[in-house]
C-alpha positions as CSV (number, residue, x, y, z in Angstrom):
1,M,-53.1,-94.5,-40.4
2,N,-56.2,-96.2,-39.8
3,G,-55.6,-100.0,-40.6
4,P,-53.4,-100.8,-44.0
5,R,-54.1,-98.9,-47.4
6,P,-55.2,-101.3,-49.7
7,Y,-53.3,-99.3,-52.8
8,L,-49.9,-99.9,-51.2
9,L,-48.3,-103.2,-52.2
10,S,-46.4,-102.8,-48.8
11,E,-49.5,-102.8,-46.4
12,T,-52.1,-105.0,-48.5
13,T,-52.3,-108.6,-48.2
14,W,-52.5,-111.9,-50.4
15,K,-56.3,-111.9,-49.6
16,S,-56.8,-108.5,-51.4
17,V,-53.8,-109.2,-54.3
18,R,-55.4,-112.4,-55.0
19,E,-58.7,-110.7,-56.2
20,G,-56.4,-108.6,-58.9
21,G,-58.6,-106.4,-60.8
22,Y,-55.7,-103.7,-60.8
23,G,-56.4,-101.1,-63.8
24,A,-52.6,-99.8,-63.4
25,A,-49.2,-100.2,-61.2
26,V,-46.9,-97.1,-60.0
27,L,-43.3,-97.3,-59.3
28,P,-41.8,-94.8,-57.3
29,W,-38.2,-94.5,-58.0
30,A,-36.1,-92.0,-56.4
31,A,-32.0,-91.8,-55.2
32,T,-30.4,-91.5,-52.2
33,E,-28.0,-88.5,-52.3
34,A,-26.6,-85.3,-50.4
35,H,-29.3,-82.5,-50.5
36,N,-27.2,-79.7,-49.3
37,F,-26.9,-79.2,-45.3
38,H,-30.3,-79.3,-44.3
39,L,-32.1,-82.1,-45.8
40,P,-31.6,-85.6,-45.7
41,Y,-30.0,-88.4,-48.0
42,G,-33.3,-89.9,-48.4
43,T,-35.4,-86.7,-49.7
44,D,-36.0,-88.0,-53.3
45,A,-37.0,-91.2,-51.5
46,I,-39.5,-89.8,-49.3
47,E,-40.8,-87.3,-51.6
48,T,-41.6,-89.7,-54.3
49,A,-43.1,-92.1,-52.0
50,H,-45.3,-89.9,-50.7
51,I,-46.8,-88.5,-54.0
52,A,-47.1,-91.6,-55.3
53,T,-49.2,-92.9,-52.0
54,E,-51.6,-89.7,-52.1
55,A,-52.1,-89.7,-55.8
56,A,-53.1,-93.2,-55.6
57,R,-55.3,-92.6,-52.3
58,L,-57.2,-90.1,-54.3
59,A,-57.6,-92.4,-57.2
60,W,-58.6,-94.9,-55.3
61,E,-61.4,-92.9,-53.5
62,R,-62.9,-92.3,-57.1
63,G,-62.8,-95.8,-57.8
64,S,-59.8,-96.8,-59.8
65,R,-57.6,-99.8,-58.4
66,I,-54.1,-98.5,-58.6
67,I,-51.8,-100.5,-56.6
68,V,-48.3,-98.7,-55.7
69,L,-45.0,-101.0,-55.5
70,P,-42.2,-100.2,-52.8
71,S,-39.8,-97.8,-54.1
72,V,-36.5,-98.0,-55.4
73,P,-34.4,-95.8,-53.2
74,F,-31.3,-95.8,-55.4
75,G,-30.7,-94.0,-58.6
76,V,-28.0,-93.2,-61.3
77,N,-25.5,-90.7,-59.4
78,T,-22.5,-91.3,-61.5
79,G,-21.9,-87.1,-61.1
80,Q,-21.5,-87.6,-57.7
81,L,-19.4,-90.6,-56.8
82,D,-16.9,-88.3,-54.9
83,I,-19.3,-87.3,-52.3
84,P,-19.8,-90.2,-49.6
85,L,-22.6,-92.4,-49.8
86,C,-24.4,-90.9,-52.5
87,L,-25.3,-94.5,-53.5
88,N,-24.9,-95.2,-57.2
89,M,-26.8,-97.2,-59.1
90,N,-25.6,-97.7,-63.1
91,P,-28.1,-97.2,-65.8
92,S,-27.3,-100.5,-66.9
93,T,-28.1,-102.0,-63.6
94,Q,-31.1,-99.7,-63.4
95,A,-32.3,-101.4,-66.9
96,L,-31.9,-105.2,-65.7
97,L,-34.0,-104.1,-62.3
98,L,-36.6,-102.6,-64.2
99,R,-36.8,-105.6,-66.6
100,D,-37.4,-108.0,-63.7
101,L,-40.0,-105.7,-61.9
102,V,-41.8,-105.6,-65.4
103,E,-42.0,-109.3,-65.7
104,S,-43.1,-109.4,-62.0
105,V,-46.1,-107.2,-63.1
106,E,-47.0,-108.5,-66.2
107,R,-47.2,-112.3,-64.5
108,A,-49.9,-110.5,-62.4
109,G,-51.8,-109.5,-65.0
110,I,-51.3,-105.4,-64.5
111,R,-50.9,-104.3,-68.3
112,K,-50.4,-100.4,-67.3
113,L,-46.9,-99.5,-65.3
114,L,-46.3,-95.8,-64.4
115,L,-42.6,-95.1,-63.1
116,L,-42.7,-92.4,-60.8
117,N,-39.5,-90.6,-61.1
118,G,-38.1,-88.6,-58.4
119,H,-34.4,-87.9,-59.2
120,G,-32.7,-86.0,-61.9
121,G,-30.3,-88.4,-62.7
122,N,-32.7,-90.9,-63.3
123,D,-33.6,-91.4,-67.2
124,F,-36.2,-94.4,-68.3
125,R,-36.9,-93.4,-71.7
126,A,-34.3,-95.6,-73.3
127,M,-35.3,-98.4,-70.8
128,I,-38.9,-98.0,-71.5
129,R,-38.4,-98.3,-75.4
130,E,-36.7,-101.2,-75.1
131,L,-39.3,-103.0,-73.0
132,S,-41.9,-102.0,-74.9
133,P,-42.6,-105.3,-76.7
134,R,-43.8,-106.5,-73.6
135,S,-47.4,-107.0,-73.2
136,V,-47.1,-103.9,-70.0
137,F,-47.8,-100.4,-71.5
138,L,-45.1,-98.2,-69.6
139,C,-44.7,-94.6,-69.1
140,T,-42.9,-92.5,-66.9
141,A,-43.5,-89.0,-65.1
142,N,-40.9,-86.7,-63.1
143,W,-43.0,-85.6,-60.0
144,Y,-41.3,-82.3,-60.0
145,T,-42.5,-81.1,-63.4
146,V,-46.0,-82.6,-63.6
147,V,-47.1,-79.1,-62.3
148,D,-45.5,-75.7,-63.7
149,P,-43.2,-75.1,-60.2
150,R,-43.2,-71.1,-61.0
151,P,-46.6,-70.0,-59.7
152,F,-45.9,-71.7,-56.6
153,F,-42.1,-70.5,-55.8
154,G,-39.9,-67.3,-56.1
155,E,-37.1,-69.8,-57.2
156,P,-38.0,-73.1,-57.3
157,G,-33.8,-74.2,-57.7
158,D,-32.7,-77.7,-59.0
159,H,-31.6,-79.6,-55.9
160,A,-32.3,-78.9,-52.6
161,G,-33.9,-75.4,-53.2
162,E,-37.0,-73.7,-52.4
163,L,-39.0,-76.3,-54.0
164,E,-37.7,-79.3,-52.5
165,T,-37.5,-77.8,-49.1
166,S,-40.7,-76.6,-49.2
167,V,-42.1,-79.8,-50.1
168,M,-39.9,-81.6,-47.3
169,L,-41.1,-79.0,-44.8
170,S,-44.7,-79.9,-45.8
171,I,-44.3,-84.1,-45.2
172,A,-41.3,-84.3,-43.2
173,P,-40.7,-81.4,-41.0
174,A,-38.6,-83.3,-38.5
175,L,-35.9,-84.3,-40.9
176,V,-35.6,-80.6,-42.2
177,L,-32.6,-78.6,-40.3
178,P,-33.4,-75.2,-39.7
179,L,-32.7,-73.4,-42.8
180,G,-30.1,-71.0,-41.5
181,E,-27.8,-74.4,-41.4
182,A,-28.2,-74.2,-45.1
183,G,-26.1,-73.3,-47.7
184,P,-27.1,-71.1,-50.4
185,G,-27.2,-73.5,-53.1
186,K,-25.4,-71.6,-55.4
187,A,-24.1,-73.3,-58.5
188,R,-21.3,-72.9,-61.4
189,R,-22.4,-73.3,-65.0
190,F,-20.6,-75.0,-67.7
191,R,-17.9,-72.9,-69.3
192,L,-19.3,-73.6,-73.0
193,Q,-21.9,-71.7,-74.1
194,G,-23.7,-74.6,-76.0
195,L,-23.8,-76.3,-73.0
196,Q,-25.7,-73.3,-71.5
197,D,-28.3,-73.0,-73.9
198,G,-29.4,-76.6,-74.5
199,T,-27.4,-77.3,-77.8
200,A,-25.9,-80.0,-76.3
201,W,-25.9,-81.8,-73.1
202,A,-23.7,-83.5,-70.3
203,P,-23.7,-84.8,-67.0
204,R,-22.4,-82.2,-64.0
205,R,-19.6,-83.0,-61.8
206,W,-21.7,-82.2,-58.6
207,T,-18.7,-81.2,-56.6
208,Q,-17.2,-79.0,-59.2
209,V,-21.1,-77.5,-59.7
210,T,-21.8,-76.6,-55.6
211,A,-19.9,-76.6,-52.8
212,D,-23.0,-77.7,-50.6
213,T,-24.2,-79.9,-53.2
214,G,-27.6,-77.8,-53.4
215,V,-28.5,-76.1,-56.5
216,G,-31.2,-73.6,-55.6
217,D,-31.2,-71.2,-52.4
218,P,-33.6,-72.7,-50.0
219,G,-34.0,-70.0,-47.8
220,Q,-37.6,-69.0,-49.0
221,A,-39.0,-72.3,-48.7
222,S,-42.2,-73.1,-46.8
223,A,-44.7,-75.9,-45.6
224,E,-47.0,-73.7,-46.7
225,K,-45.9,-73.5,-50.3
226,G,-44.8,-77.0,-50.4
227,A,-48.6,-78.3,-49.6
228,R,-50.0,-76.0,-52.1
229,F,-47.5,-77.3,-54.7
230,L,-48.3,-81.2,-53.2
231,D,-52.0,-80.7,-54.0
232,A,-51.7,-79.7,-57.2
233,V,-49.2,-82.4,-58.3
234,T,-51.2,-85.4,-56.6
235,A,-54.2,-84.0,-58.1
236,R,-53.1,-83.9,-61.3
237,L,-51.2,-87.2,-61.3
238,A,-54.1,-88.8,-59.5
239,E,-56.2,-87.7,-62.8
240,F,-53.6,-89.6,-64.9
241,L,-53.8,-92.5,-62.8
242,I,-57.7,-92.4,-63.3
243,E,-57.1,-92.1,-67.1
244,L,-54.4,-95.0,-67.2
245,A,-56.7,-97.3,-65.4
246,A,-59.4,-97.5,-67.4
247,A,-57.6,-97.1,-70.7
248,D,-56.9,-100.0,-73.2
249,P,-53.4,-100.2,-74.0
250,D,-54.2,-101.8,-77.2
251,K,-56.4,-98.7,-78.2
252,L,-54.3,-95.4,-77.0
253,Y,-54.7,-93.8,-80.1
254,H,-57.8,-91.8,-81.8
């Protein structure tokens, strides 16, 4: 890194921030939880911060003033309470924290905020609806669904599988244990057909679903697969950030 990156709030200074003019802000929000035997507890936070940073860099280099806020590393982990040090934040707590952060963004005169989500247990849609009367336009994206992962991976997996392991091998290989130490990521399914086929939904009790906390086989993961997927994801997110920064939040429909 050659000096502070002006699109990261944690690295920039008041001298830069007071100039204002930010078209949009990005808030990466992840979780701290077990990721099979081979990935660290901070996997979601590491991935989400990296993707937010890279997408903002690409947008900044094309003239869009984007500011990435420090990541929130705690997410909704109510289904993992029996796994030691899976750090849970209840949705009601999450909503209060989001409200306070949106107020700070609003006071800074920034009118558009993207919540970049990196954890399947987080769901910001109801919170965004509640905060919609504010002057900040809120939207959310799950980085792992921005681009269809199927062309990049044989079996992407749902948690610590081929997709996540490949991403971590690309951005933080020193934190990934040898894949021979990983569990198979084999998952049990609900007995109820309606919960299997999407007729109804319920959160999963993680230790009843998987013996190693993984869902998806990481055996075919590689840094090369992760790099190709990340290139596609960050390019797509950068395009959206450029579009968002230029948009008038009072004229979003045609």
